[in-house]
All heavy atoms as TSV, in Angstrom:
chain	resi	resn	atom	element	x	y	z
A	1	MET	N	N	21.649	-11.611	-1.761
A	1	MET	CA	C	20.938	-11.684	-0.525
A	1	MET	C	C	20.421	-10.307	-0.158
A	1	MET	O	O	20.916	-9.295	-0.603
A	1	MET	CB	C	21.821	-12.224	0.595
A	1	MET	CG	C	21.087	-12.421	1.876
A	1	MET	SD	S	21.854	-13.668	2.893
A	1	MET	CE	C	20.446	-14.682	3.209
A	2	GLY	N	N	19.403	-10.199	0.688
A	2	GLY	CA	C	18.769	-8.920	1.020
A	2	GLY	C	C	19.590	-8.154	2.048
A	2	GLY	O	O	20.646	-8.525	2.490
A	3	LYS	N	N	19.014	-7.017	2.378
A	3	LYS	CA	C	19.649	-6.119	3.346
A	3	LYS	C	C	19.568	-6.744	4.757
A	3	LYS	O	O	18.659	-7.496	5.060
A	3	LYS	CB	C	18.953	-4.762	3.382
A	3	LYS	CG	C	19.068	-3.996	2.115
A	3	LYS	CD	C	18.295	-2.695	2.240
A	3	LYS	CE	C	18.389	-1.844	1.013
A	3	LYS	NZ	N	17.662	-0.605	1.137
A	4	SER	N	N	20.479	-6.357	5.639
A	4	SER	CA	C	20.399	-6.793	7.018
A	4	SER	C	C	19.338	-5.967	7.717
A	4	SER	O	O	18.901	-4.930	7.255
A	4	SER	CB	C	21.757	-6.610	7.719
A	4	SER	OG	O	21.974	-5.243	7.988
A	5	SER	N	N	18.851	-6.491	8.851
A	5	SER	CA	C	17.761	-5.834	9.598
A	5	SER	C	C	18.132	-4.411	10.028
A	5	SER	O	O	17.323	-3.558	10.179
A	5	SER	CB	C	17.319	-6.657	10.769
A	5	SER	OG	O	18.413	-6.850	11.651
A	6	GLN	N	N	19.434	-4.168	10.231
A	6	GLN	CA	C	19.865	-2.812	10.641
A	6	GLN	C	C	19.789	-1.807	9.502
A	6	GLN	O	O	19.724	-0.625	9.721
A	6	GLN	CB	C	21.302	-2.839	11.203
A	6	GLN	CG	C	21.365	-3.581	12.542
A	6	GLN	CD	C	22.748	-3.628	13.083
A	6	GLN	OE1	O	23.737	-3.379	12.362
A	6	GLN	NE2	N	22.898	-3.895	14.346
A	7	GLU	N	N	19.792	-2.298	8.257
A	7	GLU	CA	C	19.741	-1.436	7.084
A	7	GLU	C	C	18.300	-1.241	6.563
A	7	GLU	O	O	18.086	-0.381	5.733
A	7	GLU	CB	C	20.595	-2.010	5.947
A	7	GLU	CG	C	22.060	-2.106	6.292
A	7	GLU	CD	C	22.820	-2.869	5.237
A	7	GLU	OE1	O	22.168	-3.532	4.368
A	7	GLU	OE2	O	24.043	-2.800	5.194
A	8	ARG	N	N	17.368	-2.021	7.052
A	8	ARG	CA	C	16.018	-2.038	6.522
A	8	ARG	C	C	15.234	-0.826	7.071
A	8	ARG	O	O	15.362	-0.465	8.218
A	8	ARG	CB	C	15.324	-3.306	6.904
A	8	ARG	CG	C	15.905	-4.544	6.249
A	8	ARG	CD	C	14.971	-5.660	6.463
A	8	ARG	NE	N	15.543	-6.994	6.222
A	8	ARG	CZ	C	15.675	-7.562	5.003
A	8	ARG	NH1	N	15.280	-6.927	3.939
A	8	ARG	NH2	N	16.158	-8.758	4.896
A	9	PRO	N	N	14.336	-0.254	6.258
A	9	PRO	CA	C	13.462	0.793	6.790
A	9	PRO	C	C	12.462	0.194	7.758
A	9	PRO	O	O	12.311	-1.026	7.886
A	9	PRO	CB	C	12.731	1.290	5.538
A	9	PRO	CG	C	12.932	0.262	4.506
A	9	PRO	CD	C	14.162	-0.564	4.867
A	10	LEU	N	N	11.825	1.024	8.554
A	10	LEU	CA	C	10.886	0.587	9.585
A	10	LEU	C	C	9.749	-0.197	8.986
A	10	LEU	O	O	9.230	-1.133	9.628
A	10	LEU	CB	C	10.360	1.765	10.364
A	10	LEU	CG	C	11.417	2.522	11.190
A	10	LEU	CD1	C	10.756	3.743	11.861
A	10	LEU	CD2	C	12.076	1.625	12.186
A	11	SER	N	N	9.306	0.158	7.801
A	11	SER	CA	C	8.189	-0.554	7.164
A	11	SER	C	C	8.541	-0.757	5.686
A	11	SER	O	O	9.156	0.106	5.071
A	11	SER	CB	C	6.902	0.298	7.252
A	11	SER	OG	O	5.894	-0.231	6.440
A	12	PRO	N	N	8.080	-1.880	5.123
A	12	PRO	CA	C	8.313	-2.108	3.702
A	12	PRO	C	C	7.391	-1.306	2.812
A	12	PRO	O	O	7.561	-1.298	1.581
A	12	PRO	CB	C	8.108	-3.615	3.511
A	12	PRO	CG	C	7.311	-4.026	4.727
A	12	PRO	CD	C	7.508	-3.030	5.795
A	13	CYS	N	N	6.391	-0.614	3.368
A	13	CYS	CA	C	5.403	0.117	2.584
A	13	CYS	C	C	6.117	1.191	1.730
A	13	CYS	O	O	6.936	1.955	2.267
A	13	CYS	CB	C	4.364	0.742	3.480
A	13	CYS	SG	S	3.114	1.639	2.568
A	14	ILE	N	N	5.778	1.250	0.463
A	14	ILE	CA	C	6.296	2.288	-0.417
A	14	ILE	C	C	5.172	3.181	-0.975
A	14	ILE	O	O	5.326	3.857	-1.970
A	14	ILE	CB	C	7.187	1.741	-1.561
A	14	ILE	CG1	C	6.352	0.798	-2.454
A	14	ILE	CG2	C	8.406	1.024	-0.978
A	14	ILE	CD1	C	7.072	0.413	-3.757
A	15	ASN	N	N	4.010	3.085	-0.343
A	15	ASN	CA	C	2.797	3.872	-0.729
A	15	ASN	C	C	2.371	3.563	-2.173
A	15	ASN	O	O	1.876	4.427	-2.856
A	15	ASN	CB	C	3.037	5.366	-0.527
A	15	ASN	CG	C	3.207	5.723	0.920
A	15	ASN	OD1	O	2.513	5.203	1.797
A	15	ASN	ND2	N	4.188	6.555	1.202
A	16	LEU	N	N	2.516	2.331	-2.553
A	16	LEU	CA	C	2.014	1.819	-3.836
A	16	LEU	C	C	1.151	0.603	-3.488
A	16	LEU	O	O	1.605	-0.541	-3.539
A	16	LEU	CB	C	3.128	1.443	-4.808
A	16	LEU	CG	C	2.722	0.804	-6.107
A	16	LEU	CD1	C	1.965	1.827	-6.996
A	16	LEU	CD2	C	3.954	0.292	-6.866
A	17	CYS	N	N	-0.048	0.878	-3.004
A	17	CYS	CA	C	-0.912	-0.165	-2.448
A	17	CYS	C	C	-1.874	-0.686	-3.458
A	17	CYS	O	O	-2.877	-0.112	-3.781
A	17	CYS	CB	C	-1.619	0.397	-1.225
A	17	CYS	SG	S	-0.564	1.114	0.019
A	18	ARG	N	N	-1.491	-1.874	-4.005
A	18	ARG	CA	C	-2.342	-2.537	-4.988
A	18	ARG	C	C	-2.063	-4.062	-4.880
A	18	ARG	O	O	-0.916	-4.477	-4.969
A	18	ARG	CB	C	-2.045	-2.040	-6.398
A	18	ARG	CG	C	-3.102	-2.463	-7.404
A	18	ARG	CD	C	-2.853	-1.879	-8.748
A	18	ARG	NE	N	-2.373	-3.010	-9.592
A	18	ARG	CZ	C	-1.460	-2.952	-10.528
A	18	ARG	NH1	N	-0.875	-1.805	-10.778
A	18	ARG	NH2	N	-1.136	-4.024	-11.219
A	19	MET	N	N	-3.132	-4.830	-4.705
A	19	MET	CA	C	-2.927	-6.267	-4.589
A	19	MET	C	C	-2.719	-6.870	-5.981
A	19	MET	O	O	-3.222	-6.389	-6.964
A	19	MET	CB	C	-4.185	-6.897	-3.919
A	19	MET	CG	C	-4.400	-6.428	-2.468
A	19	MET	SD	S	-2.988	-6.665	-1.392
A	19	MET	CE	C	-3.064	-8.457	-1.134
A	20	ASP	N	N	-2.016	-8.006	-5.961
A	20	ASP	CA	C	-1.817	-8.722	-7.234
A	20	ASP	C	C	-3.164	-9.304	-7.706
A	20	ASP	O	O	-4.154	-9.236	-6.984
A	20	ASP	CB	C	-0.721	-9.816	-7.090
A	20	ASP	CG	C	-1.178	-10.985	-6.256
A	20	ASP	OD1	O	-2.072	-10.855	-5.410
A	20	ASP	OD2	O	-0.601	-12.066	-6.443
A	21	ASP	N	N	-3.198	-9.862	-8.898
A	21	ASP	CA	C	-4.436	-10.351	-9.462
A	21	ASP	C	C	-5.116	-11.459	-8.659
A	21	ASP	O	O	-6.294	-11.650	-8.715
A	21	ASP	CB	C	-4.196	-10.857	-10.919
A	21	ASP	CG	C	-3.877	-9.715	-11.866
A	21	ASP	OD1	O	-4.240	-8.561	-11.582
A	21	ASP	OD2	O	-3.252	-9.980	-12.914
A	22	ASP	N	N	-4.308	-12.180	-7.865
A	22	ASP	CA	C	-4.886	-13.283	-7.074
A	22	ASP	C	C	-5.075	-12.856	-5.606
A	22	ASP	O	O	-5.384	-13.684	-4.759
A	22	ASP	CB	C	-3.906	-14.481	-7.102
A	22	ASP	CG	C	-3.820	-15.046	-8.537
A	22	ASP	OD1	O	-4.848	-15.088	-9.227
A	22	ASP	OD2	O	-2.691	-15.412	-8.891
A	23	ASP	N	N	-4.866	-11.564	-5.288
A	23	ASP	CA	C	-5.025	-11.052	-3.931
A	23	ASP	C	C	-4.157	-11.771	-2.917
A	23	ASP	O	O	-4.519	-11.961	-1.770
A	23	ASP	CB	C	-6.479	-11.082	-3.452
A	23	ASP	CG	C	-7.344	-10.047	-4.163
A	23	ASP	OD1	O	-6.814	-8.992	-4.567
A	23	ASP	OD2	O	-8.550	-10.258	-4.269
A	24	ARG	N	N	-2.958	-12.178	-3.376
A	24	ARG	CA	C	-2.009	-12.859	-2.487
A	24	ARG	C	C	-1.157	-11.858	-1.728
A	24	ARG	O	O	-0.904	-12.044	-0.549
A	24	ARG	CB	C	-1.090	-13.803	-3.263
A	24	ARG	CG	C	-1.805	-14.975	-3.869
A	24	ARG	CD	C	-0.886	-15.771	-4.740
A	24	ARG	NE	N	-0.475	-14.902	-5.844
A	24	ARG	CZ	C	0.478	-15.139	-6.705
A	24	ARG	NH1	N	1.151	-16.230	-6.639
A	24	ARG	NH2	N	0.785	-14.303	-7.671
A	25	TYR	N	N	-0.690	-10.802	-2.407
A	25	TYR	CA	C	0.192	-9.820	-1.766
A	25	TYR	C	C	0.112	-8.496	-2.495
A	25	TYR	O	O	-0.318	-8.403	-3.642
A	25	TYR	CB	C	1.605	-10.351	-1.681
A	25	TYR	CG	C	2.205	-10.778	-3.019
A	25	TYR	CD1	C	2.737	-9.842	-3.892
A	25	TYR	CD2	C	2.235	-12.101	-3.386
A	25	TYR	CE1	C	3.252	-10.203	-5.122
A	25	TYR	CE2	C	2.739	-12.493	-4.602
A	25	TYR	CZ	C	3.248	-11.528	-5.477
A	25	TYR	OH	O	3.793	-11.911	-6.680
A	26	CYS	N	N	0.580	-7.462	-1.824
A	26	CYS	CA	C	0.651	-6.114	-2.388
A	26	CYS	C	C	1.775	-6.007	-3.396
A	26	CYS	O	O	2.880	-6.495	-3.158
A	26	CYS	CB	C	0.876	-5.116	-1.256
A	26	CYS	SG	S	1.127	-3.420	-1.794
A	27	LEU	N	N	1.503	-5.406	-4.557
A	27	LEU	CA	C	2.515	-5.266	-5.594
A	27	LEU	C	C	3.563	-4.171	-5.246
A	27	LEU	O	O	4.604	-4.097	-5.882
A	27	LEU	CB	C	1.865	-4.951	-6.940
A	27	LEU	CG	C	0.994	-6.109	-7.491
A	27	LEU	CD1	C	0.261	-5.611	-8.710
A	27	LEU	CD2	C	1.851	-7.304	-7.756
A	28	GLY	N	N	3.250	-3.354	-4.236
A	28	GLY	CA	C	4.252	-2.333	-3.825
A	28	GLY	C	C	5.230	-2.869	-2.829
A	28	GLY	O	O	6.428	-2.810	-3.030
A	29	CYS	N	N	4.711	-3.475	-1.759
A	29	CYS	CA	C	5.626	-3.913	-0.666
A	29	CYS	C	C	5.757	-5.420	-0.612
A	29	CYS	O	O	6.602	-5.957	0.145
A	29	CYS	CB	C	5.130	-3.387	0.669
A	29	CYS	SG	S	3.549	-4.107	1.248
A	30	PHE	N	N	4.927	-6.180	-1.332
A	30	PHE	CA	C	4.937	-7.631	-1.379
A	30	PHE	C	C	4.469	-8.327	-0.090
A	30	PHE	O	O	4.673	-9.483	0.093
A	30	PHE	CB	C	6.303	-8.144	-1.815
A	30	PHE	CG	C	6.605	-7.851	-3.232
A	30	PHE	CD1	C	7.257	-6.721	-3.590
A	30	PHE	CD2	C	6.237	-8.734	-4.236
A	30	PHE	CE1	C	7.508	-6.374	-4.918
A	30	PHE	CE2	C	6.453	-8.447	-5.579
A	30	PHE	CZ	C	7.100	-7.276	-5.926
A	31	ARG	N	N	3.800	-7.550	0.799
A	31	ARG	CA	C	3.249	-8.160	1.992
A	31	ARG	C	C	1.854	-8.693	1.711
A	31	ARG	O	O	1.135	-8.150	0.896
A	31	ARG	CB	C	3.158	-7.183	3.130
A	31	ARG	CG	C	4.497	-6.816	3.731
A	31	ARG	CD	C	4.356	-5.850	4.895
A	31	ARG	NE	N	3.858	-4.550	4.412
A	31	ARG	CZ	C	3.521	-3.560	5.232
A	31	ARG	NH1	N	3.624	-3.702	6.555
A	31	ARG	NH2	N	3.113	-2.420	4.723
A	32	THR	N	N	1.449	-9.739	2.448
A	32	THR	CA	C	0.086	-10.232	2.421
A	32	THR	C	C	-0.788	-9.304	3.221
A	32	THR	O	O	-0.267	-8.460	3.996
A	32	THR	CB	C	-0.036	-11.655	2.996
A	32	THR	OG1	O	0.307	-11.590	4.398
A	32	THR	CG2	C	0.891	-12.640	2.272
A	33	LEU	N	N	-2.103	-9.421	3.109
A	33	LEU	CA	C	-3.009	-8.612	3.909
A	33	LEU	C	C	-2.762	-8.844	5.378
A	33	LEU	O	O	-2.794	-7.876	6.163
A	33	LEU	CB	C	-4.466	-8.881	3.517
A	33	LEU	CG	C	-4.857	-8.307	2.158
A	33	LEU	CD1	C	-6.332	-8.772	1.834
A	33	LEU	CD2	C	-4.796	-6.821	2.116
A	34	ASP	N	N	-2.546	-10.098	5.803
A	34	ASP	CA	C	-2.288	-10.380	7.199
A	34	ASP	C	C	-1.019	-9.733	7.679
A	34	ASP	O	O	-0.928	-9.183	8.780
A	34	ASP	CB	C	-2.198	-11.910	7.450
A	34	ASP	CG	C	-3.561	-12.572	7.398
A	34	ASP	OD1	O	-4.586	-11.892	7.545
A	34	ASP	OD2	O	-3.576	-13.794	7.218
A	35	GLU	N	N	0.020	-9.759	6.830
A	35	GLU	CA	C	1.314	-9.104	7.228
A	35	GLU	C	C	1.137	-7.597	7.346
A	35	GLU	O	O	1.736	-7.000	8.236
A	35	GLU	CB	C	2.384	-9.464	6.203
A	35	GLU	CG	C	2.795	-10.940	6.262
A	35	GLU	CD	C	3.580	-11.385	5.076
A	35	GLU	OE1	O	3.636	-10.666	4.019
A	35	GLU	OE2	O	4.218	-12.454	5.159
A	36	ILE	N	N	0.353	-7.018	6.473
A	36	ILE	CA	C	0.125	-5.562	6.561
A	36	ILE	C	C	-0.632	-5.246	7.834
A	36	ILE	O	O	-0.272	-4.346	8.556
A	36	ILE	CB	C	-0.657	-5.067	5.309
A	36	ILE	CG1	C	0.209	-5.216	4.047
A	36	ILE	CG2	C	-1.146	-3.656	5.500
A	36	ILE	CD1	C	-0.520	-5.045	2.742
A	37	ALA	N	N	-1.687	-6.014	8.109
A	37	ALA	CA	C	-2.532	-5.761	9.263
A	37	ALA	C	C	-1.821	-5.920	10.612
A	37	ALA	O	O	-2.087	-5.178	11.540
A	37	ALA	CB	C	-3.767	-6.652	9.236
A	38	THR	N	N	-0.857	-6.873	10.671
A	38	THR	CA	C	-0.213	-7.163	11.931
A	38	THR	C	C	1.180	-6.535	12.071
A	38	THR	O	O	1.812	-6.664	13.103
A	38	THR	CB	C	-0.073	-8.696	12.141
A	38	THR	OG1	O	0.744	-9.239	11.081
A	38	THR	CG2	C	-1.416	-9.366	12.161
A	39	TRP	N	N	1.619	-5.822	11.039
A	39	TRP	CA	C	2.992	-5.298	11.014
A	39	TRP	C	C	3.363	-4.573	12.290
A	39	TRP	O	O	4.446	-4.804	12.877
A	39	TRP	CB	C	3.245	-4.394	9.801
A	39	TRP	CG	C	4.635	-3.940	9.724
A	39	TRP	CD1	C	5.112	-2.694	10.097
A	39	TRP	CD2	C	5.775	-4.676	9.244
A	39	TRP	NE1	N	6.444	-2.598	9.908
A	39	TRP	CE2	C	6.895	-3.809	9.381
A	39	TRP	CE3	C	5.936	-5.949	8.768
A	39	TRP	CZ2	C	8.165	-4.223	8.990
A	39	TRP	CZ3	C	7.223	-6.365	8.401
A	39	TRP	CH2	C	8.310	-5.503	8.521
A	40	SER	N	N	2.549	-3.641	12.756
A	40	SER	CA	C	2.888	-2.834	13.918
A	40	SER	C	C	2.949	-3.641	15.232
A	40	SER	O	O	3.579	-3.215	16.189
A	40	SER	CB	C	1.957	-1.652	14.087
A	40	SER	OG	O	0.644	-2.103	14.267
A	41	ASP	N	N	2.369	-4.816	15.230
A	41	ASP	CA	C	2.367	-5.674	16.433
A	41	ASP	C	C	3.512	-6.667	16.450
A	41	ASP	O	O	3.731	-7.328	17.443
A	41	ASP	CB	C	1.048	-6.431	16.525
A	41	ASP	CG	C	-0.167	-5.541	16.746
A	41	ASP	OD1	O	-0.002	-4.506	17.402
A	41	ASP	OD2	O	-1.245	-5.860	16.215
A	42	LEU	N	N	4.236	-6.817	15.318
A	42	LEU	CA	C	5.337	-7.793	15.246
A	42	LEU	C	C	6.562	-7.314	15.938
A	42	LEU	O	O	6.867	-6.102	15.980
A	42	LEU	CB	C	5.665	-8.082	13.772
A	42	LEU	CG	C	4.545	-8.604	12.896
A	42	LEU	CD1	C	5.092	-8.792	11.445
A	42	LEU	CD2	C	4.003	-9.933	13.441
A	43	ASP	N	N	7.310	-8.251	16.551
A	43	ASP	CA	C	8.597	-7.830	17.141
A	43	ASP	C	C	9.659	-7.830	16.057
A	43	ASP	O	O	9.414	-8.199	14.880
A	43	ASP	CB	C	8.953	-8.722	18.307
A	43	ASP	CG	C	9.177	-10.207	17.977
A	43	ASP	OD1	O	9.575	-10.491	16.835
A	43	ASP	OD2	O	8.934	-11.056	18.837
A	44	ILE	N	N	10.862	-7.453	16.410
A	44	ILE	CA	C	11.957	-7.312	15.415
A	44	ILE	C	C	12.224	-8.611	14.682
A	44	ILE	O	O	12.384	-8.628	13.465
A	44	ILE	CB	C	13.235	-6.814	16.087
A	44	ILE	CG1	C	13.006	-5.383	16.573
A	44	ILE	CG2	C	14.421	-6.869	15.149
A	44	ILE	CD1	C	14.092	-4.864	17.488
A	45	GLU	N	N	12.249	-9.748	15.401
A	45	GLU	CA	C	12.522	-11.031	14.761
A	45	GLU	C	C	11.411	-11.418	13.783
A	45	GLU	O	O	11.697	-11.935	12.692
A	45	GLU	CB	C	12.709	-12.126	15.802
A	45	GLU	CG	C	13.955	-11.990	16.647
A	45	GLU	CD	C	13.809	-11.004	17.828
A	45	GLU	OE1	O	12.663	-10.638	18.179
A	45	GLU	OE2	O	14.855	-10.568	18.334
A	46	GLU	N	N	10.176	-11.181	14.169
A	46	GLU	CA	C	9.062	-11.487	13.317
A	46	GLU	C	C	9.075	-10.611	12.059
A	46	GLU	O	O	8.815	-11.089	10.958
A	46	GLU	CB	C	7.749	-11.310	14.052
A	46	GLU	CG	C	7.552	-12.333	15.150
A	46	GLU	CD	C	6.381	-11.989	16.066
A	46	GLU	OE1	O	6.143	-10.797	16.376
A	46	GLU	OE2	O	5.676	-12.940	16.479
A	47	LYS	N	N	9.418	-9.319	12.235
A	47	LYS	CA	C	9.517	-8.454	11.058
A	47	LYS	C	C	10.631	-8.913	10.153
A	47	LYS	O	O	10.486	-8.823	8.895
A	47	LYS	CB	C	9.773	-6.990	11.525
A	47	LYS	CG	C	8.559	-6.352	12.103
A	47	LYS	CD	C	8.810	-4.921	12.556
A	47	LYS	CE	C	7.501	-4.307	13.129
A	47	LYS	NZ	N	7.683	-2.960	13.579
A	48	GLU	N	N	11.729	-9.355	10.690
A	48	GLU	CA	C	12.828	-9.827	9.840
A	48	GLU	C	C	12.406	-11.065	9.028
A	48	GLU	O	O	12.741	-11.206	7.889
A	48	GLU	CB	C	14.050	-10.146	10.682
A	48	GLU	CG	C	15.255	-10.566	9.854
A	48	GLU	CD	C	15.678	-9.584	8.801
A	48	GLU	OE1	O	15.530	-8.358	8.981
A	48	GLU	OE2	O	16.177	-10.045	7.728
A	49	LEU	N	N	11.608	-11.973	9.631
A	49	LEU	CA	C	11.063	-13.111	8.896
A	49	LEU	C	C	10.156	-12.635	7.726
A	49	LEU	O	O	10.242	-13.193	6.649
A	49	LEU	CB	C	10.305	-14.014	9.829
A	49	LEU	CG	C	11.123	-14.791	10.844
A	49	LEU	CD1	C	10.252	-15.571	11.825
A	49	LEU	CD2	C	12.091	-15.724	10.123
A	50	VAL	N	N	9.367	-11.621	7.990
A	50	VAL	CA	C	8.526	-11.085	6.928
A	50	VAL	C	C	9.387	-10.466	5.830
A	50	VAL	O	O	9.199	-10.717	4.660
A	50	VAL	CB	C	7.523	-10.024	7.442
A	50	VAL	CG1	C	6.768	-9.321	6.307
A	50	VAL	CG2	C	6.525	-10.665	8.416
A	51	TRP	N	N	10.441	-9.706	6.217
A	51	TRP	CA	C	11.346	-9.118	5.252
A	51	TRP	C	C	11.967	-10.191	4.335
A	51	TRP	O	O	12.101	-10.022	3.151
A	51	TRP	CB	C	12.453	-8.299	5.948
A	51	TRP	CG	C	12.080	-6.887	6.218
A	51	TRP	CD1	C	11.788	-6.325	7.403
A	51	TRP	CD2	C	11.960	-5.827	5.244
A	51	TRP	NE1	N	11.512	-4.973	7.267
A	51	TRP	CE2	C	11.616	-4.655	5.925
A	51	TRP	CE3	C	12.131	-5.759	3.861
A	51	TRP	CZ2	C	11.435	-3.440	5.283
A	51	TRP	CZ3	C	11.965	-4.554	3.231
A	51	TRP	CH2	C	11.604	-3.389	3.945
A	52	GLN	N	N	12.350	-11.312	4.950
A	52	GLN	CA	C	12.957	-12.401	4.207
A	52	GLN	C	C	11.917	-12.961	3.180
A	52	GLN	O	O	12.280	-13.235	2.072
A	52	GLN	CB	C	13.458	-13.504	5.125
A	52	GLN	CG	C	14.672	-13.067	5.943
A	52	GLN	CD	C	15.080	-14.084	6.974
A	52	GLN	OE1	O	14.640	-15.233	6.949
A	52	GLN	NE2	N	15.893	-13.639	7.921
A	53	ALA	N	N	10.700	-13.109	3.631
A	53	ALA	CA	C	9.640	-13.564	2.721
A	53	ALA	C	C	9.413	-12.561	1.572
A	53	ALA	O	O	9.229	-12.976	0.449
A	53	ALA	CB	C	8.329	-13.818	3.486
A	54	LEU	N	N	9.486	-11.261	1.889
A	54	LEU	CA	C	9.313	-10.246	0.883
A	54	LEU	C	C	10.442	-10.327	-0.148
A	54	LEU	O	O	10.196	-10.193	-1.353
A	54	LEU	CB	C	9.311	-8.869	1.507
A	54	LEU	CG	C	8.254	-8.570	2.552
A	54	LEU	CD1	C	8.361	-7.130	3.077
A	54	LEU	CD2	C	6.867	-8.881	2.075
A	55	ASP	N	N	11.677	-10.514	0.315
A	55	ASP	CA	C	12.796	-10.684	-0.605
A	55	ASP	C	C	12.565	-11.829	-1.575
A	55	ASP	O	O	12.821	-11.728	-2.758
A	55	ASP	CB	C	14.109	-10.867	0.169
A	55	ASP	CG	C	14.552	-9.632	0.935
A	55	ASP	OD1	O	14.089	-8.515	0.593
A	55	ASP	OD2	O	15.387	-9.812	1.840
A	56	GLU	N	N	12.053	-12.957	-1.042
A	56	GLU	CA	C	11.798	-14.151	-1.859
A	56	GLU	C	C	10.681	-13.865	-2.886
A	56	GLU	O	O	10.768	-14.236	-4.030
A	56	GLU	CB	C	11.422	-15.344	-0.959
A	56	GLU	CG	C	12.581	-15.839	-0.127
A	56	GLU	CD	C	12.196	-16.862	0.899
A	56	GLU	OE1	O	11.031	-17.381	0.820
A	56	GLU	OE2	O	12.998	-17.132	1.801
A	57	ARG	N	N	9.588	-13.228	-2.409
A	57	ARG	CA	C	8.493	-12.924	-3.324
A	57	ARG	C	C	8.927	-11.972	-4.410
A	57	ARG	O	O	8.533	-12.130	-5.585
A	57	ARG	CB	C	7.306	-12.278	-2.536
A	57	ARG	CG	C	6.619	-13.226	-1.597
A	57	ARG	CD	C	5.605	-12.514	-0.757
A	57	ARG	NE	N	5.302	-13.370	0.386
A	57	ARG	CZ	C	4.872	-12.906	1.546
A	57	ARG	NH1	N	4.635	-11.636	1.713
A	57	ARG	NH2	N	4.613	-13.740	2.510
A	58	ARG	N	N	9.702	-10.957	-4.078
A	58	ARG	CA	C	10.185	-9.984	-5.026
A	58	ARG	C	C	11.069	-10.675	-6.076
A	58	ARG	O	O	10.967	-10.438	-7.257
A	58	ARG	CB	C	10.981	-8.890	-4.291
A	58	ARG	CG	C	11.211	-7.665	-5.138
A	58	ARG	CD	C	11.833	-6.577	-4.305
A	58	ARG	NE	N	10.869	-5.980	-3.356
A	58	ARG	CZ	C	10.924	-6.119	-2.020
A	58	ARG	NH1	N	11.906	-6.838	-1.450
A	58	ARG	NH2	N	10.004	-5.578	-1.272
A	59	ALA	N	N	11.922	-11.610	-5.622
A	59	ALA	CA	C	12.785	-12.314	-6.526
A	59	ALA	C	C	12.007	-13.202	-7.502
A	59	ALA	O	O	12.365	-13.298	-8.680
A	59	ALA	CB	C	13.800	-13.180	-5.751
A	60	LYS	N	N	10.936	-13.850	-7.048
A	60	LYS	CA	C	10.117	-14.667	-7.894
A	60	LYS	C	C	9.342	-13.854	-8.913
A	60	LYS	O	O	9.076	-14.323	-10.027
A	60	LYS	CB	C	9.120	-15.494	-7.014
A	60	LYS	CG	C	9.747	-16.600	-6.265
A	60	LYS	CD	C	8.713	-17.345	-5.463
A	60	LYS	CE	C	9.329	-18.422	-4.632
A	60	LYS	NZ	N	8.366	-19.109	-3.770
A	61	ARG	N	N	8.997	-12.652	-8.517
A	61	ARG	CA	C	8.228	-11.750	-9.410
A	61	ARG	C	C	9.080	-11.182	-10.559
A	61	ARG	O	O	8.575	-10.864	-11.609
A	61	ARG	CB	C	7.593	-10.627	-8.533
A	61	ARG	CG	C	6.722	-9.716	-9.295
A	61	ARG	CD	C	5.279	-10.130	-9.140
A	61	ARG	NE	N	4.466	-9.108	-9.816
A	61	ARG	CZ	C	3.317	-9.367	-10.363
A	61	ARG	NH1	N	2.830	-10.567	-10.264
A	61	ARG	NH2	N	2.641	-8.444	-10.955
A	62	ALA	N	N	10.367	-11.016	-10.276
A	62	ALA	CA	C	11.254	-10.391	-11.246
A	62	ALA	C	C	11.459	-11.212	-12.468
A	62	ALA	O	O	11.252	-12.336	-12.582
A	62	ALA	CB	C	12.612	-10.133	-10.576
């Protein structure tokens, strides 16, 4: 399972910004363009939901 919200960095961005071949998500942070664009407007609970989705995307990619 992934890290808890208290252990997570403020942003999933790792400064490796490149979309996958289908433009679904960033290969660095695994966020969609919508998630990247709205990140700063999300509250803690919404960010945690995105983090959970990122964990799932990362696991599928591995």
